[in-house]
C-alpha positions in Angstrom: 112.6 111.4 89.6 109.8 110.2 91.8 106.6 112.3 91.6 104.7 113.0 94.8 101.4 114.5 95.9 101.1 116.5 99.1 97.9 116.0 101.1 97.4 119.8 101.4 96.9 119.9 97.7 93.9 117.6 98.0 92.5 119.0 101.2 89.0 117.8 100.3 90.3 114.2 100.6 90.6 112.0 103.7 93.9 110.2 104.1 92.4 107.0 102.6 91.3 109.1 99.6 94.7 110.7 99.2 96.3 107.3 98.9 93.6 106.2 96.4 93.6 109.2 94.1 97.4 109.6 94.1 97.7 105.9 93.1 95.1 106.2 90.4 96.7 109.4 89.0 100.1 107.7 88.7 102.1 109.3 91.6 104.9 107.4 93.2 104.9 108.9 96.7 102.6 110.7 99.1 103.3 113.3 101.7 100.9 112.9 104.6 99.4 115.8 106.6 99.4 115.3 110.4 95.8 116.3 110.8 94.7 113.7 108.3 96.7 111.0 110.0 95.2 112.0 113.4 91.7 111.8 112.0 92.4 108.4 110.4 93.9 107.0 113.7 90.7 107.9 115.6 89.1 104.8 114.0 92.0 102.8 112.6 95.5 101.6 113.5 98.9 102.2 112.1 98.9 98.6 111.0 95.8 99.3 108.9 97.4 102.3 107.4 100.4 100.1 106.4 98.0 97.7 104.8 96.4 100.6 102.8 99.7 101.5 101.3 100.6 97.9 100.6 97.6 97.5 98.3 98.8 100.3 96.1 101.8 101.5 94.2 102.1 104.5 96.5 104.7 104.8 99.2 104.6 107.2 102.2 107.4 109.7 101.8 107.0 112.5 104.4 104.8 113.6 107.3 104.0 117.3 107.2 104.8 118.7 109.7 106.2 119.6 113.1 105.3 123.2 113.0 106.9 126.2 114.6 109.6 124.4 116.5 112.1 127.1 117.3 112.1 130.3 119.5 110.1 128.5 122.1 109.6 128.9 125.8 110.8 126.1 128.0 107.3 124.5 128.1 106.9 125.1 124.3 110.2 123.4 123.7 109.1 120.4 125.8 105.9 120.1 123.7 107.9 120.2 120.4 110.2 117.4 121.6 107.2 115.3 122.6 105.6 116.0 119.2 108.8 115.1 117.5 108.9 111.8 119.3 105.3 111.0 118.4 105.5 111.8 114.7 108.8 110.0 114.3 107.2 107.0 116.0 104.4 107.1 113.5 106.8 107.6 110.6 108.8 104.6 111.6 105.6 102.5 112.0 104.5 103.1 108.4 108.0 103.1 106.8 107.9 106.8 106.1 111.5 108.1 105.9 111.0 111.8 106.5 109.2 114.2 108.9 109.2 117.9 107.9 110.0 120.6 110.5 108.9 124.2 110.0 110.3 127.2 111.9 108.3 129.7 113.9 107.4 133.3 113.2 109.8 135.8 114.7 107.1 137.4 116.9 109.5 138.9 119.5 112.1 140.4 117.1 114.9 138.0 117.7 118.2 138.8 116.0 119.8 136.7 113.3 122.4 135.2 115.7 119.8 134.2 118.3 117.6 132.6 115.6 120.5 130.7 114.2 121.7 129.4 117.5 118.3 128.5 118.8 117.3 126.7 115.5 120.6 124.7 115.5 120.1 123.7 119.1 116.5 122.6 118.6 117.3 120.6 115.4 120.2 118.8 117.3 117.8 117.7 120.0 115.1 116.7 117.5 117.7 114.8 115.5 118.6 112.7 118.5 114.9 111.8 118.9 114.5 111.1 115.2 117.6 108.9 115.2 116.1 106.6 117.7 113.3 105.9 115.2 115.6 105.8 112.1 113.7 108.8 110.7 115.1 111.9 108.9 114.0 115.5 109.6 113.6 117.8 106.7 113.9 121.5 107.6 111.7 123.8 105.6 112.4 127.6 105.4 109.3 129.8 105.1 109.6 132.8 102.8 106.9 135.0 104.3 108.3 138.1 106.0 107.1 137.3 109.5 109.0 133.9 109.7 112.3 133.4 111.5 114.2 131.4 108.7 113.2 132.8 105.3 115.9 131.8 102.8 117.6 128.8 101.4 121.0 130.3 102.2 120.3 130.6 106.0 118.5 127.3 106.2 121.5 125.6 104.4 123.9 127.2 106.9 121.9 125.9 109.8 121.8 122.4 108.4 125.6 122.5 107.8 126.1 123.7 111.4 123.9 120.9 112.8 125.9 118.4 110.7 123.7 115.4 111.4 123.1 112.6 108.9 119.4 112.7 109.5 118.9 116.5 109.1 118.4 118.0 105.7 116.5 120.5 103.7 113.2 121.1 102.0 113.2 123.5 99.0 109.7 124.8 98.3 109.6 126.9 95.2 106.9 129.2 96.6 108.9 130.0 99.7 112.1 130.2 97.6 110.5 132.9 95.5 108.7 134.7 98.3 111.7 134.9 100.5 114.0 136.1 97.8 116.3 133.1 97.7 118.8 133.2 94.9 119.7 130.6 92.3 123.3 130.9 93.4 122.3 129.6 96.9 121.3 126.3 95.3 124.9 125.8 94.2 126.0 125.6 97.8 123.5 122.8 98.7 124.8 119.2 99.0 122.3 117.2 96.9 122.4 114.5 99.6 121.1 117.1 102.1 118.2 118.0 100.0 115.5 115.6 101.2 112.4 117.1 99.7 111.6 119.3 96.7 108.1 121.0 96.7 107.0 122.5 93.4 104.2 125.0 92.8 103.7 128.3 91.2 102.4 131.8 92.3 99.8 134.1 91.0 101.0 137.5 89.7 100.2 139.5 92.8 102.4 141.7 94.9 104.5 140.1 97.6 102.5 142.0 100.3 99.3 140.4 99.0 100.6 137.0 98.5 99.3 134.2 100.8 99.4 130.4 100.7 96.1 130.6 98.8 97.9 132.2 95.9 99.7 129.0 95.0 98.7 127.5 91.7 99.7 124.6 89.4 103.3 124.8 88.2 103.7 126.5 84.9 100.7 128.9 85.4 102.4 131.6 87.4 105.4 133.8 87.8 108.0 131.6 89.6 111.0 130.8 87.4 110.5 127.1 87.8 112.7 126.0 84.9 115.6 128.0 86.2 115.2 126.5 89.7 115.0 123.0 88.3 118.0 123.6 86.1 120.0 124.8 89.2 118.9 121.6 91.1 119.9 119.4 88.2 123.4 121.2 88.2 124.0 120.0 91.7 123.0 116.5 90.7 119.6 116.4 92.4 117.1 114.0 90.8 115.4 112.3 93.7 111.8 113.4 94.1 109.4 116.3 93.6 106.0 116.8 95.3 103.2 119.2 94.5 102.2 121.2 97.6 99.3 123.7 97.1 96.8 125.3 99.5 94.3 126.5 96.9 90.7 126.7 98.1 89.1 126.7 94.7 91.1 123.6 93.8 89.5 122.0 96.8 86.1 122.4 95.1 87.2 120.2 92.2 86.4 116.5 92.0 88.9 114.6 94.0 90.3 112.4 91.2 90.1 115.2 88.7 92.4 117.3 91.0 94.8 114.5 91.5 95.0 113.8 87.7 95.5 117.5 86.9 98.2 117.7 89.7 100.1 114.7 88.2 99.9 116.2 84.7 101.2 119.7 85.7 104.0 118.3 87.8 105.1 115.8 85.1 105.1 118.6 82.5 107.1 121.0 84.6 109.7 118.4 85.5 110.1 116.9 82.0 111.3 120.2 80.7 114.6 119.8 82.7 115.0 116.3 84.1 
């Protein structure tokens, strides 16, 4: 099982610092945030970014993220497809196999059938673009109540309907828990279609209060992480796990200290099962 660090966890770091602290902490892979890449490319080239990785034991694994890609106006859809092309180009240039795609909020009260059909159509068009760059798109459901695709079950049905080799899933334990996904729904996932596994935990606050900032290190909260990991092991998944947090008080920590703690908590959580 490869261990990964997501750049949102270490928001106090630049992209260069993410690579360095992840490498020193012992991680295998890094998930890159789009805003950090954009900042880096203001003064550097993609070739220089490749060189940064080549001097470490860290590999780029995913770019986070093409955000809010479904339920768009015509102009909004055009923008998403342009964004898909750009980030797939970047991913290809740095040998990064995955780009994550995140669904929109359901602001206009679209029904389940409309959401399903629109999401499938968009992923099909995005898949065509990604295929030109030999990149895979990882579709991440978002468990908060205002989002259009909230559960693993629905996300998995969408991926099955799209039925493209380069379209798969992200399971994030925080969104799995918030959206009320069931352990049974993991049984229906093809392990080869699970591209990315995000691990994290949640503070013991009500669902109504819970925000991204309530994510904490795995093992310190209320999410049944061991049960989720066991369910993933049952389907044969053992590819990678990445820590994705958005915790402001963690961003006040020393950069390497946070990376080291992140590695320790992820390794401990995973070793219980895998």
